[in-house]
PyMOL CGO cylinders between C-alpha atoms (Angstrom):
from pymol import cmd
from pymol.cgo import CYLINDER

trace = [
    CYLINDER, -4.83, 1.15, -32.15, -3.93, -0.55, -28.84, 0.3, 1, 1, 1, 1, 1, 1,
    CYLINDER, -3.93, -0.55, -28.84, -5.55, -3.87, -28.02, 0.3, 1, 1, 1, 1, 1, 1,
    CYLINDER, -5.55, -3.87, -28.02, -7.63, -4.02, -24.85, 0.3, 1, 1, 1, 1, 1, 1,
    CYLINDER, -7.63, -4.02, -24.85, -7.08, -7.30, -23.03, 0.3, 1, 1, 1, 1, 1, 1,
    CYLINDER, -7.08, -7.30, -23.03, -10.17, -7.77, -20.84, 0.3, 1, 1, 1, 1, 1, 1,
    CYLINDER, -10.17, -7.77, -20.84, -8.54, -10.51, -18.77, 0.3, 1, 1, 1, 1, 1, 1,
    CYLINDER, -8.54, -10.51, -18.77, -5.65, -8.20, -17.93, 0.3, 1, 1, 1, 1, 1, 1,
    CYLINDER, -5.65, -8.20, -17.93, -8.07, -5.30, -17.32, 0.3, 1, 1, 1, 1, 1, 1,
    CYLINDER, -8.07, -5.30, -17.32, -10.14, -7.16, -14.73, 0.3, 1, 1, 1, 1, 1, 1,
    CYLINDER, -10.14, -7.16, -14.73, -7.04, -8.62, -13.08, 0.3, 1, 1, 1, 1, 1, 1,
    CYLINDER, -7.04, -8.62, -13.08, -5.47, -5.14, -12.83, 0.3, 1, 1, 1, 1, 1, 1,
    CYLINDER, -5.47, -5.14, -12.83, -8.73, -3.66, -11.54, 0.3, 1, 1, 1, 1, 1, 1,
    CYLINDER, -8.73, -3.66, -11.54, -8.95, -6.43, -8.95, 0.3, 1, 1, 1, 1, 1, 1,
    CYLINDER, -8.95, -6.43, -8.95, -5.42, -5.69, -7.75, 0.3, 1, 1, 1, 1, 1, 1,
    CYLINDER, -5.42, -5.69, -7.75, -6.31, -2.01, -7.54, 0.3, 1, 1, 1, 1, 1, 1,
    CYLINDER, -6.31, -2.01, -7.54, -9.45, -2.74, -5.48, 0.3, 1, 1, 1, 1, 1, 1,
    CYLINDER, -9.45, -2.74, -5.48, -7.48, -5.02, -3.13, 0.3, 1, 1, 1, 1, 1, 1,
    CYLINDER, -7.48, -5.02, -3.13, -4.81, -2.35, -2.64, 0.3, 1, 1, 1, 1, 1, 1,
    CYLINDER, -4.81, -2.35, -2.64, -7.38, 0.37, -1.95, 0.3, 1, 1, 1, 1, 1, 1,
    CYLINDER, -7.38, 0.37, -1.95, -9.34, -1.89, 0.41, 0.3, 1, 1, 1, 1, 1, 1,
    CYLINDER, -9.34, -1.89, 0.41, -6.23, -2.71, 2.43, 0.3, 1, 1, 1, 1, 1, 1,
    CYLINDER, -6.23, -2.71, 2.43, -5.14, 0.95, 2.49, 0.3, 1, 1, 1, 1, 1, 1,
    CYLINDER, -5.14, 0.95, 2.49, -8.59, 1.77, 3.86, 0.3, 1, 1, 1, 1, 1, 1,
    CYLINDER, -8.59, 1.77, 3.86, -8.21, -0.94, 6.53, 0.3, 1, 1, 1, 1, 1, 1,
    CYLINDER, -8.21, -0.94, 6.53, -11.36, -2.68, 5.32, 0.3, 1, 1, 1, 1, 1, 1,
    CYLINDER, -11.36, -2.68, 5.32, -11.99, -6.39, 5.32, 0.3, 1, 1, 1, 1, 1, 1,
    CYLINDER, -11.99, -6.39, 5.32, -13.68, -7.98, 2.34, 0.3, 1, 1, 1, 1, 1, 1,
    CYLINDER, -13.68, -7.98, 2.34, -16.81, -8.28, 4.51, 0.3, 1, 1, 1, 1, 1, 1,
    CYLINDER, -16.81, -8.28, 4.51, -16.68, -4.55, 5.35, 0.3, 1, 1, 1, 1, 1, 1,
    CYLINDER, -16.68, -4.55, 5.35, -16.37, -3.53, 1.71, 0.3, 1, 1, 1, 1, 1, 1,
    CYLINDER, -16.37, -3.53, 1.71, -19.06, -5.97, 0.65, 0.3, 1, 1, 1, 1, 1, 1,
    CYLINDER, -19.06, -5.97, 0.65, -21.41, -4.51, 3.26, 0.3, 1, 1, 1, 1, 1, 1,
    CYLINDER, -21.41, -4.51, 3.26, -20.76, -0.97, 2.04, 0.3, 1, 1, 1, 1, 1, 1,
    CYLINDER, -20.76, -0.97, 2.04, -21.53, -1.99, -1.52, 0.3, 1, 1, 1, 1, 1, 1,
    CYLINDER, -21.53, -1.99, -1.52, -24.46, -4.27, -0.79, 0.3, 1, 1, 1, 1, 1, 1,
    CYLINDER, -24.46, -4.27, -0.79, -22.58, -7.30, -2.11, 0.3, 1, 1, 1, 1, 1, 1,
    CYLINDER, -22.58, -7.30, -2.11, -21.54, -10.67, -0.76, 0.3, 1, 1, 1, 1, 1, 1,
    CYLINDER, -21.54, -10.67, -0.76, -17.97, -11.18, 0.46, 0.3, 1, 1, 1, 1, 1, 1,
    CYLINDER, -17.97, -11.18, 0.46, -17.51, -13.74, -2.30, 0.3, 1, 1, 1, 1, 1, 1,
    CYLINDER, -17.51, -13.74, -2.30, -18.23, -10.99, -4.84, 0.3, 1, 1, 1, 1, 1, 1,
    CYLINDER, -18.23, -10.99, -4.84, -15.36, -8.94, -3.40, 0.3, 1, 1, 1, 1, 1, 1,
    CYLINDER, -15.36, -8.94, -3.40, -13.13, -12.02, -3.58, 0.3, 1, 1, 1, 1, 1, 1,
    CYLINDER, -13.13, -12.02, -3.58, -14.10, -12.50, -7.23, 0.3, 1, 1, 1, 1, 1, 1,
    CYLINDER, -14.10, -12.50, -7.23, -13.58, -8.81, -8.04, 0.3, 1, 1, 1, 1, 1, 1,
    CYLINDER, -13.58, -8.81, -8.04, -10.14, -8.81, -6.43, 0.3, 1, 1, 1, 1, 1, 1,
    CYLINDER, -10.14, -8.81, -6.43, -9.13, -11.93, -8.32, 0.3, 1, 1, 1, 1, 1, 1,
    CYLINDER, -9.13, -11.93, -8.32, -10.34, -10.49, -11.63, 0.3, 1, 1, 1, 1, 1, 1,
    CYLINDER, -10.34, -10.49, -11.63, -13.05, -13.11, -12.10, 0.3, 1, 1, 1, 1, 1, 1,
    CYLINDER, -13.05, -13.11, -12.10, -16.06, -10.80, -11.77, 0.3, 1, 1, 1, 1, 1, 1,
    CYLINDER, -16.06, -10.80, -11.77, -16.89, -8.19, -14.38, 0.3, 1, 1, 1, 1, 1, 1,
    CYLINDER, -16.89, -8.19, -14.38, -18.15, -4.98, -12.86, 0.3, 1, 1, 1, 1, 1, 1,
    CYLINDER, -18.15, -4.98, -12.86, -20.95, -2.77, -14.10, 0.3, 1, 1, 1, 1, 1, 1,
    CYLINDER, -20.95, -2.77, -14.10, -20.41, 0.93, -14.51, 0.3, 1, 1, 1, 1, 1, 1,
    CYLINDER, -20.41, 0.93, -14.51, -22.62, 1.52, -11.47, 0.3, 1, 1, 1, 1, 1, 1,
    CYLINDER, -22.62, 1.52, -11.47, -20.48, -0.84, -9.39, 0.3, 1, 1, 1, 1, 1, 1,
    CYLINDER, -20.48, -0.84, -9.39, -17.35, 1.03, -10.43, 0.3, 1, 1, 1, 1, 1, 1,
    CYLINDER, -17.35, 1.03, -10.43, -18.89, 4.30, -9.27, 0.3, 1, 1, 1, 1, 1, 1,
    CYLINDER, -18.89, 4.30, -9.27, -19.95, 2.70, -5.98, 0.3, 1, 1, 1, 1, 1, 1,
    CYLINDER, -19.95, 2.70, -5.98, -16.43, 1.41, -5.45, 0.3, 1, 1, 1, 1, 1, 1,
    CYLINDER, -16.43, 1.41, -5.45, -14.91, 4.83, -6.10, 0.3, 1, 1, 1, 1, 1, 1,
    CYLINDER, -14.91, 4.83, -6.10, -17.39, 6.36, -3.62, 0.3, 1, 1, 1, 1, 1, 1,
    CYLINDER, -17.39, 6.36, -3.62, -16.60, 3.67, -1.02, 0.3, 1, 1, 1, 1, 1, 1,
    CYLINDER, -16.60, 3.67, -1.02, -12.91, 4.58, -1.25, 0.3, 1, 1, 1, 1, 1, 1,
    CYLINDER, -12.91, 4.58, -1.25, -13.68, 8.31, -1.50, 0.3, 1, 1, 1, 1, 1, 1,
    CYLINDER, -13.68, 8.31, -1.50, -11.68, 8.65, -4.72, 0.3, 1, 1, 1, 1, 1, 1,
    CYLINDER, -11.68, 8.65, -4.72, -12.52, 9.75, -8.24, 0.3, 1, 1, 1, 1, 1, 1,
    CYLINDER, -12.52, 9.75, -8.24, -13.66, 7.24, -10.81, 0.3, 1, 1, 1, 1, 1, 1,
    CYLINDER, -13.66, 7.24, -10.81, -10.42, 7.82, -12.73, 0.3, 1, 1, 1, 1, 1, 1,
    CYLINDER, -10.42, 7.82, -12.73, -8.33, 7.06, -9.65, 0.3, 1, 1, 1, 1, 1, 1,
    CYLINDER, -8.33, 7.06, -9.65, -10.08, 3.71, -9.30, 0.3, 1, 1, 1, 1, 1, 1,
    CYLINDER, -10.08, 3.71, -9.30, -9.00, 2.55, -12.74, 0.3, 1, 1, 1, 1, 1, 1,
    CYLINDER, -9.00, 2.55, -12.74, -5.61, 0.86, -13.12, 0.3, 1, 1, 1, 1, 1, 1,
    CYLINDER, -5.61, 0.86, -13.12, -2.93, 2.38, -15.37, 0.3, 1, 1, 1, 1, 1, 1,
    CYLINDER, -2.93, 2.38, -15.37, -3.46, 1.59, -19.05, 0.3, 1, 1, 1, 1, 1, 1,
    CYLINDER, -3.46, 1.59, -19.05, -0.14, -0.20, -19.42, 0.3, 1, 1, 1, 1, 1, 1,
    CYLINDER, -0.14, -0.20, -19.42, -1.50, -2.95, -17.15, 0.3, 1, 1, 1, 1, 1, 1,
    CYLINDER, -1.50, -2.95, -17.15, -4.23, -4.01, -19.58, 0.3, 1, 1, 1, 1, 1, 1,
    CYLINDER, -4.23, -4.01, -19.58, -3.36, -2.71, -23.05, 0.3, 1, 1, 1, 1, 1, 1,
    CYLINDER, -3.36, -2.71, -23.05, -1.40, -5.09, -25.24, 0.3, 1, 1, 1, 1, 1, 1,
    CYLINDER, -1.40, -5.09, -25.24, 0.94, -3.38, -27.64, 0.3, 1, 1, 1, 1, 1, 1,
    CYLINDER, 0.94, -3.38, -27.64, 0.15, -3.95, -31.28, 0.3, 1, 1, 1, 1, 1, 1,
    CYLINDER, 0.15, -3.95, -31.28, 3.10, -5.91, -32.71, 0.3, 1, 1, 1, 1, 1, 1,
    CYLINDER, 3.10, -5.91, -32.71, 2.69, -4.01, -35.99, 0.3, 1, 1, 1, 1, 1, 1,
    CYLINDER, 2.69, -4.01, -35.99, 2.92, -0.63, -34.27, 0.3, 1, 1, 1, 1, 1, 1,
    CYLINDER, 2.92, -0.63, -34.27, 6.38, 0.80, -34.75, 0.3, 1, 1, 1, 1, 1, 1,
    CYLINDER, 6.38, 0.80, -34.75, 7.21, -1.73, -37.48, 0.3, 1, 1, 1, 1, 1, 1,
    CYLINDER, 7.21, -1.73, -37.48, 9.26, -0.20, -40.25, 0.3, 1, 1, 1, 1, 1, 1,
    CYLINDER, 9.26, -0.20, -40.25, 9.44, -2.30, -43.44, 0.3, 1, 1, 1, 1, 1, 1,
    CYLINDER, 9.44, -2.30, -43.44, 12.63, -0.49, -44.46, 0.3, 1, 1, 1, 1, 1, 1,
    CYLINDER, 12.63, -0.49, -44.46, 14.35, -2.03, -41.41, 0.3, 1, 1, 1, 1, 1, 1,
    CYLINDER, 14.35, -2.03, -41.41, 13.50, -5.50, -42.73, 0.3, 1, 1, 1, 1, 1, 1,
    CYLINDER, 13.50, -5.50, -42.73, 14.71, -4.60, -46.21, 0.3, 1, 1, 1, 1, 1, 1,
    CYLINDER, 14.71, -4.60, -46.21, 18.13, -3.54, -44.94, 0.3, 1, 1, 1, 1, 1, 1,
    CYLINDER, 18.13, -3.54, -44.94, 18.37, -6.66, -42.73, 0.3, 1, 1, 1, 1, 1, 1,
    CYLINDER, 18.37, -6.66, -42.73, 17.43, -8.90, -45.64, 0.3, 1, 1, 1, 1, 1, 1,
    CYLINDER, 17.43, -8.90, -45.64, 19.96, -7.20, -47.92, 0.3, 1, 1, 1, 1, 1, 1,
    CYLINDER, 19.96, -7.20, -47.92, 22.64, -7.68, -45.28, 0.3, 1, 1, 1, 1, 1, 1,
    CYLINDER, 22.64, -7.68, -45.28, 21.89, -11.41, -45.01, 0.3, 1, 1, 1, 1, 1, 1,
    CYLINDER, 21.89, -11.41, -45.01, 21.86, -11.81, -48.79, 0.3, 1, 1, 1, 1, 1, 1,
    CYLINDER, 21.86, -11.81, -48.79, 25.16, -9.92, -49.12, 0.3, 1, 1, 1, 1, 1, 1,
    CYLINDER, 25.16, -9.92, -49.12, 26.83, -12.13, -46.48, 0.3, 1, 1, 1, 1, 1, 1,
    CYLINDER, 26.83, -12.13, -46.48, 25.50, -15.22, -48.22, 0.3, 1, 1, 1, 1, 1, 1,
    CYLINDER, 25.50, -15.22, -48.22, 26.80, -14.06, -51.58, 0.3, 1, 1, 1, 1, 1, 1,
    CYLINDER, 26.80, -14.06, -51.58, 30.22, -13.27, -50.11, 0.3, 1, 1, 1, 1, 1, 1,
    CYLINDER, 30.22, -13.27, -50.11, 30.49, -16.78, -48.68, 0.3, 1, 1, 1, 1, 1, 1,
    CYLINDER, 30.49, -16.78, -48.68, 29.42, -18.75, -51.75, 0.3, 1, 1, 1, 1, 1, 1,
    CYLINDER, 29.42, -18.75, -51.75, 31.94, -20.03, -54.24, 0.3, 1, 1, 1, 1, 1, 1,
    CYLINDER, 31.94, -20.03, -54.24, 31.17, -19.34, -57.83, 0.3, 1, 1, 1, 1, 1, 1,
]
cmd.load_cgo(trace, "trace")
């Protein structure tokens, strides 16, 4: 199962909000006014420091006239790959055997 990294999630969401705000030619003050927030809240959202409620996410998607799904950043920006995923123990076995064989070939008996 992939690991959700909340720090990466909020940072990626903040970048997405900043991009959408700029594409909409809105200042932070304009967006804050539309959402009933302070400008500093928009600054904190865009920098990934403020966690958003579900209601705030819906308000943001409405402010940008996009779907909720389109507001969310791509998963690869906030999902850490599990280091165990894709691990094949047989690969290690063959590597270990190779190292042992080279060692045995180089030792004098």
